[in-house]
C-alpha positions in Angstrom: -34.4 -95.2 32.7 -34.1 -96.9 29.3 -36.2 -95.6 26.4 -36.7 -97.3 23.0 -36.3 -95.3 19.9 -39.1 -95.8 17.4 -37.9 -96.9 14.0 -39.8 -95.4 11.1 -40.3 -97.7 8.2 -40.3 -96.2 4.7 -42.4 -97.9 2.0 -39.3 -97.8 -0.2 -37.7 -100.4 2.1 -40.3 -103.0 1.0 -40.1 -102.4 -2.8 -38.3 -105.2 -4.5 -38.4 -107.6 -1.6 -39.8 -111.1 -1.8 -42.7 -112.4 0.3 -44.8 -115.7 0.2 -48.5 -115.7 -0.5 -50.6 -117.2 2.3 -53.9 -116.9 0.4 -55.0 -116.8 -3.2 -54.8 -113.1 -4.4 -56.4 -111.6 -7.5 -57.8 -108.4 -8.8 -60.5 -107.3 -6.4 -59.6 -110.1 -3.8 -57.0 -109.2 -1.2 -55.1 -111.8 0.8 -52.2 -112.1 3.1 -48.4 -112.6 2.5 -45.6 -113.5 4.9 -42.8 -111.0 4.8 -39.9 -111.2 7.3 -42.0 -113.4 9.6 -44.9 -111.0 9.7 -48.3 -111.2 8.1 -49.2 -108.4 5.7 -52.4 -107.7 3.8 -51.7 -107.7 0.0 -53.3 -106.9 -3.3 -52.4 -107.7 -6.9 -53.6 -106.9 -10.4 -52.8 -110.5 -11.4 -53.7 -114.0 -10.0 -51.4 -115.3 -7.3 -51.6 -118.8 -5.9 -51.2 -120.0 -2.3 -47.6 -120.5 -1.5 -46.3 -118.6 -4.5 -43.3 -116.2 -4.1 -44.2 -112.6 -4.9 -42.3 -109.4 -5.3 -43.4 -106.3 -3.4 -44.0 -103.5 -5.8 -45.3 -100.8 -3.5 -47.3 -100.1 -0.4 -50.7 -98.5 -0.2 -51.5 -97.6 3.4 -50.9 -100.9 5.3 -51.5 -103.1 2.2 -48.6 -104.4 0.1 -49.0 -104.3 -3.7 -47.4 -107.5 -5.1 -46.8 -109.4 -8.3 -45.5 -112.9 -9.1 
């Protein structure tokens, strides 16, 4: 019988990586980004436009904190 090992993902793996905004994101308005082919909820303290490349700063729960 084959078993799959679960891979734990550390939030530190995401920090410094680049994603693409799929929504407009601003302070108080979350949106989504695409990172490694997956959709992630994201928040930012500054305005981010649709399609803009963003840098991942940290992770709060399952939400990525990003900046332009």
